[in-house]
Wavefront OBJ file of the C-alpha trace (Angstrom):
o trace
v 95.295 93.699 142.694
v 94.307 92.453 139.236
v 94.598 94.808 136.286
v 92.143 94.951 133.409
v 92.825 96.748 130.169
v 89.336 97.540 128.899
v 87.860 97.938 125.427
v 91.058 97.918 123.409
v 92.408 96.614 120.110
v 94.861 93.737 120.569
v 97.562 92.763 118.113
v 98.222 89.297 119.539
v 101.193 88.204 117.366
v 99.987 84.654 117.962
v 100.465 81.959 115.318
v 97.695 83.517 113.216
v 98.651 87.169 113.866
v 95.122 87.588 115.169
v 93.754 91.074 115.809
v 90.990 91.444 118.395
v 88.701 94.467 118.545
v 86.907 95.842 121.635
v 88.567 93.240 123.862
v 89.603 93.214 127.511
v 92.786 91.775 129.022
v 92.854 90.494 132.596
v 96.323 90.576 134.166
v 96.806 88.652 137.391
v 100.174 89.009 139.114
v 102.666 88.904 136.200
v 100.595 86.857 133.737
v 97.895 87.431 131.125
v 95.115 85.470 132.839
v 92.269 86.008 130.374
v 91.454 87.737 127.107
v 87.856 88.326 126.082
v 84.926 90.730 125.906
v 83.430 92.589 128.851
v 85.843 91.281 131.511
v 85.741 94.602 133.313
v 82.004 94.266 133.981
v 82.505 91.307 136.299
v 85.752 92.506 137.908
v 86.054 93.140 141.606
v 88.942 95.077 143.145
v 90.736 95.444 139.810
v 92.718 98.374 138.457
v 90.979 99.418 135.226
v 92.949 100.900 132.345
v 90.892 102.391 129.526
v 92.197 101.033 126.232
v 89.747 102.733 123.906
v 91.450 104.460 120.983
v 94.592 102.467 121.698
v 96.250 99.231 120.655
v 97.852 96.666 122.960
v 100.633 94.501 121.575
v 103.615 92.527 122.858
v 106.509 94.618 124.086
v 109.292 95.019 121.556
v 112.468 92.958 121.967
v 115.778 94.634 121.123
v 117.947 91.721 120.015
v 121.340 93.456 120.163
v 122.375 96.462 122.188
v 125.186 98.037 124.206
v 122.992 100.104 126.475
v 125.630 102.153 128.384
v 126.886 103.501 125.049
v 124.175 106.137 125.389
v 127.047 108.017 127.047
v 128.776 108.084 123.648
v 125.735 109.208 121.664
v 126.710 111.784 119.000
v 130.337 111.604 120.154
v 132.070 110.003 117.162
v 130.077 110.088 113.938
v 130.622 109.920 110.194
v 133.492 107.436 110.131
v 134.063 103.784 109.288
v 133.664 101.120 111.961
v 137.353 100.336 112.467
v 138.307 104.007 112.968
v 135.191 104.688 115.041
v 135.790 101.676 117.305
v 139.546 101.575 117.801
v 140.408 105.290 117.668
v 137.409 106.791 119.457
v 135.121 104.352 121.264
v 137.585 101.960 122.917
v 139.690 104.801 124.432
v 136.647 106.325 126.172
v 135.381 102.905 127.289
v 138.726 102.298 128.979
v 137.904 105.233 131.286
v 134.411 104.063 132.244
v 133.729 102.995 135.818
v 130.827 101.181 137.465
v 128.938 104.378 138.292
v 129.248 105.691 134.722
v 127.838 102.466 133.332
v 124.968 102.379 135.836
v 123.704 105.862 134.914
v 124.325 105.331 131.212
v 122.316 102.122 131.443
v 119.400 103.805 133.203
v 119.390 106.491 130.512
v 119.181 103.834 127.786
v 116.501 101.904 129.655
v 114.443 105.090 129.967
v 114.633 105.542 126.215
v 113.646 101.942 125.565
v 110.676 101.719 127.914
v 109.392 105.111 126.688
v 109.364 103.709 123.131
v 107.909 100.302 123.931
v 110.895 97.992 124.346
v 110.292 95.589 127.223
v 113.328 93.329 126.762
v 116.832 93.727 125.359
v 119.967 91.644 124.811
v 123.149 93.390 125.842
v 126.890 92.798 125.577
v 129.194 95.148 127.461
v 131.454 95.640 130.514
v 130.842 96.530 134.182
v 127.974 94.087 133.996
v 126.956 94.268 137.653
v 126.067 97.914 137.049
v 123.924 97.105 134.016
v 122.198 94.273 135.875
v 121.487 96.581 138.812
v 119.908 99.114 136.455
v 117.783 96.377 134.881
v 116.751 95.065 138.290
v 115.682 98.464 139.659
v 113.952 99.674 136.478
v 111.786 96.586 135.968
v 112.731 95.875 132.342
v 113.663 92.375 131.111
v 117.115 91.596 129.682
v 119.612 88.972 128.625
v 123.031 90.275 129.645
v 126.553 89.209 128.770
v 130.052 90.424 129.557
v 131.788 91.172 126.252
v 135.088 89.293 126.022
v 138.201 90.043 123.986
v 141.554 88.260 124.147
v 144.049 87.230 121.474
v 146.166 85.016 123.748
v 146.684 81.355 122.895
v 146.800 78.293 125.130
v 144.318 76.220 127.068
v 144.318 77.906 130.472
v 142.412 81.182 130.717
v 141.692 80.927 134.436
v 143.700 84.097 135.018
v 141.935 86.030 132.288
v 139.990 88.874 133.857
v 137.195 89.001 131.288
v 136.669 85.251 131.510
v 136.473 85.287 135.283
v 134.152 88.301 135.311
v 131.886 86.614 132.770
v 131.686 83.363 134.721
v 131.085 85.209 137.988
v 128.386 87.321 136.375
v 126.533 84.263 135.080
v 126.622 82.617 138.495
v 125.412 85.756 140.255
v 122.751 87.079 137.894
v 121.349 84.300 135.712
v 117.683 84.020 136.709
v 117.835 87.074 139.000
v 115.178 89.764 139.455
v 112.394 87.203 139.510
v 113.663 85.698 136.263
v 113.734 89.005 134.379
v 117.527 88.784 134.041
v 119.177 85.945 132.176
v 122.859 85.680 131.309
v 124.972 84.649 128.342
v 128.648 84.386 127.398
v 129.913 86.779 124.745
v 133.054 86.421 122.648
v 133.147 89.840 120.988
v 134.102 88.851 117.432
v 136.537 86.781 115.370
v 138.921 89.739 115.069
v 139.158 90.371 118.838
v 139.277 86.775 120.138
v 141.772 83.988 119.458
v 140.553 80.523 118.489
v 141.705 79.130 121.839
v 139.841 81.835 123.716
v 136.627 81.204 121.791
v 136.885 77.480 122.530
v 137.368 78.250 126.228
v 134.319 80.533 126.257
v 132.248 77.794 124.617
v 133.381 75.278 127.259
v 132.355 77.596 130.089
v 129.015 78.402 128.456
v 128.243 74.714 128.032
v 129.134 73.972 131.644
v 127.062 76.899 132.916
v 124.199 76.071 130.518
v 123.953 79.583 129.089
v 123.764 80.806 125.471
v 126.190 82.776 123.312
v 125.964 86.373 122.063
v 128.487 87.307 119.347
v 129.151 89.884 116.619
v 129.326 88.089 113.276
v 130.516 89.202 109.835
v 129.697 92.868 110.399
v 132.134 94.395 107.879
v 133.836 93.524 104.616
v 137.175 93.900 106.427
v 136.187 91.290 109.011
v 135.006 88.946 106.275
v 138.068 89.328 104.057
v 140.577 89.131 106.925
v 138.980 85.911 108.161
v 139.219 84.388 104.683
v 142.850 85.481 104.472
v 143.874 84.353 107.967
v 141.789 81.181 108.340
v 140.723 80.205 104.833
v 137.038 80.333 105.734
v 134.257 82.798 106.432
v 133.632 84.043 109.994
v 130.508 81.854 110.148
v 132.365 78.699 109.116
v 135.272 79.607 111.393
v 133.110 80.001 114.515
v 131.127 76.876 113.648
v 134.289 74.816 113.329
v 135.348 76.076 116.762
v 132.137 74.610 118.184
v 130.587 77.917 119.190
v 127.335 77.310 117.317
v 126.790 73.980 119.042
v 125.401 76.211 121.793
v 122.279 78.381 121.477
v 123.578 81.540 119.789
v 122.427 84.977 118.731
v 124.649 86.500 116.049
v 124.509 90.262 115.573
v 124.770 92.006 112.196
v 125.573 89.157 109.727
v 125.990 91.724 106.960
v 128.430 89.722 104.831
v 127.155 86.162 105.272
v 126.712 84.168 102.055
v 124.371 81.351 101.066
v 126.568 78.628 102.531
v 126.837 80.598 105.769
v 123.061 80.920 105.969
v 122.612 77.193 105.458
v 125.066 76.569 108.281
v 123.372 79.078 110.583
v 120.023 77.444 109.798
v 121.448 73.980 110.565
v 122.846 75.222 113.885
v 119.643 77.159 114.745
v 121.564 80.424 115.163
v 119.367 83.529 115.354
v 120.384 86.493 113.197
v 120.031 89.976 114.710
v 119.556 92.606 112.010
v 120.777 96.117 112.957
v 119.959 98.193 109.876
v 120.454 101.717 111.248
v 123.874 101.005 112.716
v 125.034 99.068 109.660
v 123.956 101.893 107.358
v 125.458 104.663 109.495
v 128.839 102.924 109.737
v 128.633 102.007 106.031
v 129.094 98.349 106.921
v 126.611 97.269 104.268
v 123.142 95.753 104.025
v 122.543 92.319 105.514
v 120.896 89.738 103.195
v 117.793 89.589 105.352
v 115.302 88.583 102.622
v 117.434 85.572 101.705
v 117.983 84.625 105.347
v 114.260 84.936 106.031
v 113.307 82.890 102.970
v 115.713 80.158 104.084
v 113.891 79.909 107.407
v 116.438 81.554 109.686
v 115.119 83.210 112.823
v 115.748 86.880 112.000
v 115.287 89.476 114.746
v 115.905 93.218 115.021
v 118.357 95.170 117.185
v 119.358 98.799 117.513
v 123.024 98.228 118.382
v 124.457 100.909 120.683
v 123.340 104.525 120.755
v 126.824 105.599 119.661
v 126.281 104.115 116.224
v 122.522 104.395 115.677
v 122.117 107.025 117.442
v 119.108 105.946 119.472
v 117.487 102.879 121.006
v 114.101 103.460 119.367
v 113.294 100.085 117.806
v 110.451 101.563 115.706
v 113.029 103.232 113.467
v 114.837 99.939 112.919
v 111.540 98.195 112.192
v 110.730 100.816 109.556
v 114.188 100.456 108.010
v 114.006 96.664 108.079
v 110.953 96.677 105.863
v 111.669 99.510 103.428
v 115.436 99.026 103.073
v 115.202 95.562 101.584
v 112.356 96.496 99.259
v 114.579 99.132 97.723
v 117.735 97.024 97.770
v 116.062 94.047 96.051
v 113.665 96.171 93.972
v 110.910 93.911 95.206
v 108.083 95.603 97.186
v 106.853 92.256 98.502
v 109.896 91.316 100.597
v 109.809 91.714 104.385
v 106.181 92.650 104.901
v 104.895 94.692 107.815
v 103.669 91.538 109.569
v 107.030 89.827 109.115
v 108.794 92.883 110.512
v 106.561 92.943 113.581
v 107.259 89.256 114.211
v 110.992 89.915 113.983
v 110.664 92.529 116.741
v 108.478 90.395 119.013
v 107.998 86.641 118.534
v 111.335 86.037 116.811
v 113.191 88.027 119.439
v 111.606 85.970 122.203
v 112.635 82.763 120.425
v 116.207 84.005 119.960
v 116.567 84.721 123.677
v 114.901 81.490 124.761
v 112.015 83.399 126.336
v 108.919 81.485 125.286
v 106.958 83.238 128.040
v 106.924 86.554 126.129
v 106.624 87.816 122.554
v 102.861 87.537 122.043
v 99.622 88.521 123.772
v 98.150 85.168 124.782
v 96.654 83.704 127.915
v 99.351 82.242 130.138
v 102.109 84.466 128.752
v 103.912 87.045 130.858
v 102.253 90.457 130.847
v 105.024 92.227 128.913
v 102.740 94.600 127.015
v 102.780 98.010 125.429
v 99.934 100.332 124.544
v 100.098 102.465 121.415
v 97.838 105.448 120.770
v 95.859 105.184 117.555
v 94.508 108.714 117.931
v 97.328 110.414 116.025
v 97.110 112.269 112.700
v 99.985 110.305 111.185
v 98.236 106.983 111.858
v 94.733 107.821 110.636
v 92.870 106.555 108.686
v 93.533 103.082 110.048
v 93.144 100.901 106.955
v 95.677 98.274 108.068
v 96.942 98.017 111.636
v 100.205 96.217 110.897
v 101.075 98.635 108.104
v 100.254 101.575 110.358
v 102.591 100.287 113.069
v 105.567 99.614 110.795
v 105.263 102.438 108.263
v 103.558 105.234 110.225
v 103.910 104.808 113.990
v 106.585 106.541 116.057
v 108.182 105.537 119.341
v 106.463 108.536 120.911
v 103.089 106.918 120.164
v 103.724 104.425 122.983
v 101.663 105.556 125.949
v 102.207 102.625 128.317
v 104.889 100.001 128.872
v 104.372 97.058 131.207
v 106.707 94.210 132.215
v 105.583 91.304 134.405
v 102.263 93.079 134.859
v 103.962 96.154 136.349
v 103.603 99.526 134.640
v 107.050 101.019 134.065
v 106.005 103.965 131.920
v 102.661 105.653 131.312
v 101.708 108.885 129.578
v 105.177 110.413 129.835
v 105.784 109.348 133.438
v 108.512 106.912 134.446
v 107.170 104.844 137.332
v 110.427 103.132 138.365
v 113.138 105.638 137.408
v 113.774 109.117 138.835
v 114.229 111.204 135.693
v 115.818 114.214 137.423
v 118.261 112.017 139.317
v 119.407 110.430 136.061
v 119.857 113.871 134.456
v 121.949 115.040 137.439
v 124.286 112.061 137.414
v 124.507 112.036 133.627
v 125.928 115.554 133.675
v 128.525 114.547 136.287
v 129.560 111.490 134.262
v 129.921 113.450 131.004
v 131.904 116.199 132.695
v 134.368 113.634 133.959
v 134.665 111.684 130.703
v 134.634 114.545 128.202
v 135.075 117.772 130.183
l 1 2 3 4 5 6 7 8 9 10 11 12 13 14 15 16 17 18 19 20 21 22 23 24 25 26 27 28 29 30 31 32 33 34 35 36 37 38 39 40 41 42 43 44 45 46 47 48 49 50 51 52 53 54 55 56 57 58 59 60 61 62 63 64 65 66 67 68 69 70 71 72 73 74 75 76 77 78 79 80 81 82 83 84 85 86 87 88 89 90 91 92 93 94 95 96 97 98 99 100 101 102 103 104 105 106 107 108 109 110 111 112 113 114 115 116 117 118 119 120 121 122 123 124 125 126 127 128 129 130 131 132 133 134 135 136 137 138 139 140 141 142 143 144 145 146 147 148 149 150 151 152 153 154 155 156 157 158 159 160 161 162 163 164 165 166 167 168 169 170 171 172 173 174 175 176 177 178 179 180 181 182 183 184 185 186 187 188 189 190 191 192 193 194 195 196 197 198 199 200 201 202 203 204 205 206 207 208 209 210 211 212 213 214 215 216 217 218 219 220 221 222 223 224 225 226 227 228 229 230 231 232 233 234 235 236 237 238 239 240 241 242 243 244 245 246 247 248 249 250 251 252 253 254 255 256 257 258 259 260 261 262 263 264 265 266 267 268 269 270 271 272 273 274 275 276 277 278 279 280 281 282 283 284 285 286 287 288 289 290 291 292 293 294 295 296 297 298 299 300 301 302 303 304 305 306 307 308 309 310 311 312 313 314 315 316 317 318 319 320 321 322 323 324 325 326 327 328 329 330 331 332 333 334 335 336 337 338 339 340 341 342 343 344 345 346 347 348 349 350 351 352 353 354 355 356 357 358 359 360 361 362 363 364 365 366 367 368 369 370 371 372 373 374 375 376 377 378 379 380 381 382 383 384 385 386 387 388 389 390 391 392 393 394 395 396 397 398 399 400 401 402 403 404 405 406 407 408 409 410 411 412 413 414 415 416 417 418 419 420 421 422 423 424 425 426 427 428 429 430 431 432
């Protein structure tokens, strides 16, 4: 059955950032078939959704996440990244099993679809469990098995992480009707040897999949790379050939002008994670400079253990106001630019040209936001209202591939009580 969203405001995020008033959207199968006035009047056998008093826009794209880390939310706070990661996070992650990761993933997916995220890029472990959660929930994702190894040599055929990553790509890339794509993911310069990174790049090239990597997140990472290799993390990874493949680079807090020029030359997308970077005191990424140089800058939440949520609206708000204050320039990173980072730019980074805007022929990955809230009225400027006033709780519908996943507080594809039950069992085992 066709679906028609009737009499709504549409923030298209097309090339002109066009806003349409009192428009209808016809959704046929998984695609936006037509946008125009009064489509509902001629519809036969269509599901009608009343969009009056609401805004329809592209679903948000979370460019960097570790979704099962919802299990570690509020567990280890108020410490620097190195202490947080090596002394607290890694030890718990060593105890995780497939079932833990599956339920932690569903919990994170619930949070994302309830706040309007329709697609996310993830790097973690127990990837079959994450992919299964994505498949059953209906969300879209690019998934990668995080890899760490400091061994040297040319033969990593016996390396567990490498084999799991290759197997995952072969099994899941293009799965769930195309909603799941796969990538290879060397964790970072400080957890992977040069030989291992080269081997990952060779496999990714052979499998024709992109790269997802943490890049220059902390001053320690930056300074150690200069000390150990005589070059910045960006230059180091580029010289290893990693950026010859399509790459998304998370954080990029300490990149300099030369790094940005190199990332621009290699068409590497930068994923800005302001909440996580601020909370771990990693610093403030030079997003205005990167944006002005023409880099494709996107927005990510990072994991819920360092954010502490997966609500992309908070990171959008921070992305715009943080850099105004840091540069003392109120004109940098406008509301429109922020919205593009969370939609169109994210789609470009993940190689998903079929999503990111509300246009005929695009996939029906849409969200509906209520405009009938006190904190949004009066509605002088829609883009400003979304970035500076709206909350994740204002999302009243989330749709992926034309299928409603969440509407008016109800999860259509996930059993909330079942998740709560298993979440308690998992936490009792890990922390009890």
